[in-house]
Residue, then its C-alpha position, 0 to 999 in steps of 0.5 A: m741162116q735166113v731170119v724173118l722178123l715180123a714187126g711194127g714201127l717202133g719195135g721194128a725200127r729199133l731192132a732191125p738195124a742191130l739184128a741185120r748187123v749181127l746176122g750179116r748182109g742179106r740174111l734178114t727179111v723184115v715183114a712190116n705191118v701195114g694195118d695202120d696205113l692210111e690215106w692222107m691228103g690223097l697219099r698212101v702213108c705206111p707209118d710202120l713200113d716207113s719207120i723200118l725203112y728209115a731205120l735201116a737207112g740210118a735216117w730214122d728219128r730215134d728220139r721222136g720214135w717216128g719219121r725222119r731225123g732232122e725233119t721240118f713241118r712247113v707243109r703241115e703248118g701251112l695246112a693248119a693255116l688253111g684250116a685243113p685237118a693237121w692232126f697227122g704229122v707228115g714231115d716235109a722230107d717224109l712227104s716226098l716218099h709218100l708222093v713217090r709211093t702214091r704215084l708208083l702205086g697209081s701206075g700199077a706197081s705193087l706195094t712190094a715193088v714200090t717198097r723195093r724201089l724206095s729201099r734202094s733210093i733211100g739207102v736201106r742197108g743189110a736187110t730186105v723189107v717187105p709189106a705184110s700185104d700188098a692190099w689195104a689191110r686196115t686195122r679198125f676199132s670199135t670203141r665203148d662210146g659207139r664209134r668206129l675209128g681207123f687205127q691212126e684216128w684212134y692212135v694219133r688224133e684221139r691219143a689212144r684214149p678212147r676205151l675199146r670194145r673190139t679190135l677189127l683186124s683184116h683177114g685179107a691176103p698176105s703179100a707173096a713176098a712175105v709168104a715166100a720169105v717165111h717159106r725159105a726162113d730158118a727162123v721167124v722172130l716175132g718182134p717186140s711190137n704190139p701183139v694185137t695191132s702190129i704182130g696180130a695184124i700180120l698173123a691175121l692175114r689169110g694163111f700167114a700164121a699157118a706159114v709161120r708154124g711151118v718154120g722150124l724155129r720160132v721166137a717171140i720177144s716181149p714188148v713189155v719191159t717193166r723196168r722201162a721208164a717213160s723215156s719219151p712221149t712216144v714210148a709212153h703213148h705206145a705203152r698206153a695203146r698196148r694196154r688199151v688193146l689188150e684190155a679190150t681182149g680181156e688180157r693183161d699187159r704183162a709178159a706172161a699174158i703175151a706169151a700165152r697169146y703166142a704159145d701155140l705159135v712159137d717155141w721160145f719167148v725172150l723176156d727182159e732180164a728184170d722180168e725174170a719173175e714171169a719166167r715160171a708162168i711162161r715155162r708152164l705154157g710149154l715155152r722155153v725162156e731166154l733172158a735178155d736186156l730188151l732196152d739195149e738193141e745191140r745186146l738183144a740182137e747178140t742174144l738172139l743170134a746166140l739163141l738161134r745158133r744154139a737152137k739150130q744145133 
């Protein structure tokens, strides 16, 4: 069974390694959001893509929720000492990846080709990772105080605090590799990532949602886990950002509301077992509901595999 996982950084980095293990080598393709990419000190930085690459290579800093494990930040400290903007946290080892990516892109290689090369270099195992688009496909925000901010400016520099009027997603072309992966997939899984700025940014690319609808089996995983405590500053920050972007669309940060957003796209919705009270509302949308432990990626991956096998019969 060939499975495509659409994902942002935090949710994708947590789930992709476990899902790759249960599916078996060569059966998972992760289509990574590039809407939060930025140019930093002249370098192309792809935060979601890189988190997923690091996770599949066993190098992701799970505790911090981004970057490489064991990272140091001497370059950022040096930039701050020189009076340069240092609000965006690129680590020293991480910097090497951005330098190589930028050089290869400058030589004319596509982001897909560069990602393939970086995957081999850092030891990605068990899955293929492709960018959702080879072009810049930046997500931007219009704030209630009249500003226009890029994703990282709002999310990192402003700590996701400004109230939003509107989220502006790119409608550019998806990468050929992402489209090809969907076309050959037996199932597509919408990962437990932000439904607007991660999954929504992928689906907004020209023709991509239609391609997903052509796949026989489509599953979405709730990014909302009501019982989850703010286990880290990253988790709390991520949840605040999700609430802000959903607020701007007039939607609630509840599993049933996110299921409604996906109702015309998927057949199944995977809900945290402690949020079973939302299942009835989700079923009324015409979706089938599967309960799972969304806080344990290994158990979630096993549940997903069982669901996919059962649904294919």
